[in-house]
Structures are given as structure tokens and as C-alpha cells.
N, C-alpha and C positions, 0 to 999 in steps of 0.2 A: 440211444438216441435222446431219451429224456434227460440224461446227464448233460449232453451237449446243449440242450435247450435251456437248462438251468444256468449254465455257465456263459451262455451267449451274451447277456447284458454286461457282465463283468468283462468279458473278452472285448466286446465292442468299446466299452468305456476306456479300457487300458490302451486299445489301439488308437482311439481318438486322442487321448492324452499324449501318446507317443508322437503322433503326427503333428499335433499342435506345438509340441516342444521343438520339433524340427523346423518350424517356420522361420525362426530366427537364423538358422543355418542356411536356409534357402534365400535369405535376403529379403524376406517379407517382414516389414515392420508392423508391430502392433499399434493400435490407436494411441496407447499411452506413450509409446516410444516416439511416435510422430509428434505428439503434443509437447513432449519434453524437449525434443530437438528444436521445434519452432520457437518455444519459449527461450531456450538457450541462445538461439540465433538472434532473436529480438533483443535480448539483453546485451549481447555482444555488439550489435549495431548501435544501440543506444549509448553504451559505454564508449564506443569509438567516436560517435558523434560528439559527445561531451568532451572527450579528450582533445578533439580537433577544434573545439571552441564553437561548434555549430549550435544554433538555437534548436530547441526540440521541434519546432514547426518545420524548420529546414530539414531536419532529420526525417520527419514524416513524409515530406514532399519528395525527398531523394529515395526513400525506401517504401514505396506504396504497398508492396506485397507483405511487408513485415507486420506482425501483430502490434498494434499501437500500445497496448497495455504493457507488453514485455519490453518494447523499445523504451517507453517512459521509465519502467523500473530499472533498466540498465543505465539510462541517462542519469537518473536520480542517484543510484548507487555510486556511479563514477563521480558525480558532482560532490557527494559527501566525502568520498575518498580523496579527491583532489583538494578539497578545503582542509581536511584534517592534516594532510601531508604537505600542504602549501605547494602544490604542483601547478605550474602554469600550463595553459592550453598550448598545444602544438598546432600552428596553423597548417591547413592542408596545402600540399604542394600542387596536387592535381585538381583541376576544376571539375565540377559536375559534368556528366556526359552532355547535357543540353548546352552548356556554355562552350564546351570544347567543339561540339558540332557546329555551333553558330559562328565561332571565331574564324575558322578558315574562310568561310563565305564572305565575312566582312572584310578580311584582309584582301581577298581576291577582288572585291568590288572597289576597294580603296586603291589598289594597284592599277586597276583598269581605268579609273576616272581620268587621270592625266592624259592618257592616250585618246580617250573618247572625246574629251573636251579640250580643244586647243585654246591656249590663252592668247588674248589680243586679236586684232584683225587678221584675216587671212591674207598674207602677202604673196602667196604663191600664185595667185590668179594673174598678177601683173608680170610675172617673170616669163621669159620666153618670147614675149612680143617686143619687137623693136619699134621704136617710135621713129617716124620719118621726120626729119627736120628740114 
């Protein structure tokens, strides 16, 4: 029994190390992996914004959840790369979600206006009545 008590701390330590190593296989990310992924995502967002010719402020506004420091780092790196290689920005084809959501409502209102507001005086009021002469 005393032999087991002496080996217990070493046994527990090795069991804990084995379980901690298996966390990655279970899909549990460590704090350093999460931080590295967020930084890489931010750099990718910043680089994409610069390649699309967006200002850094627009990039921040469109990606509120992204880390600003990593977005700026990616934007700056892409800016340097584009200058060195003389690459022109590629204008975005899709509009930001807020502009896309507002556009159909504006089109619908513009299409409904001619029907709602007739042009000129209403001539239908005099029709149908026959004048006695």
C-alpha cells in the first residue's frame, strides 16, 4: 500500500497530461489556439479589405467582431504587398449587407409611387355622367 501512495502523484500527473493532450482530439481548443485563429482571421479580413480597395475605417465598420489590431496588421501587410508588386485594387462586386437590405425597400417604394400618386387632375370623376342638353 505504501508503494501505491508513493507512486500516486506520478500516476495522477501522467494521467492528467494524457487527458490534456487528448483535448485537441476532442475538438476543445486551447486559449493560444483560439487567439492564433482570431489573429489569423483578422489579418485575412484586413488583407481582403485592402485588396478590395476599402478604407480601414470601412473595414472596421463591416467587421465589428474582428480584432482591430489584427485587421490593421493584415490591411497594412496587403498594402505593402500591393505597392511592391504594383497590384491594383479589385472593386467589390457585392454590396455590404446593410446596403443590400436597404436597396430592395427603396426599389419597392419607387415602384409603388406612380401607382399611389396619379399625375394630373382626376378625370374619372366626370365620366359616366351624361349631360342633359
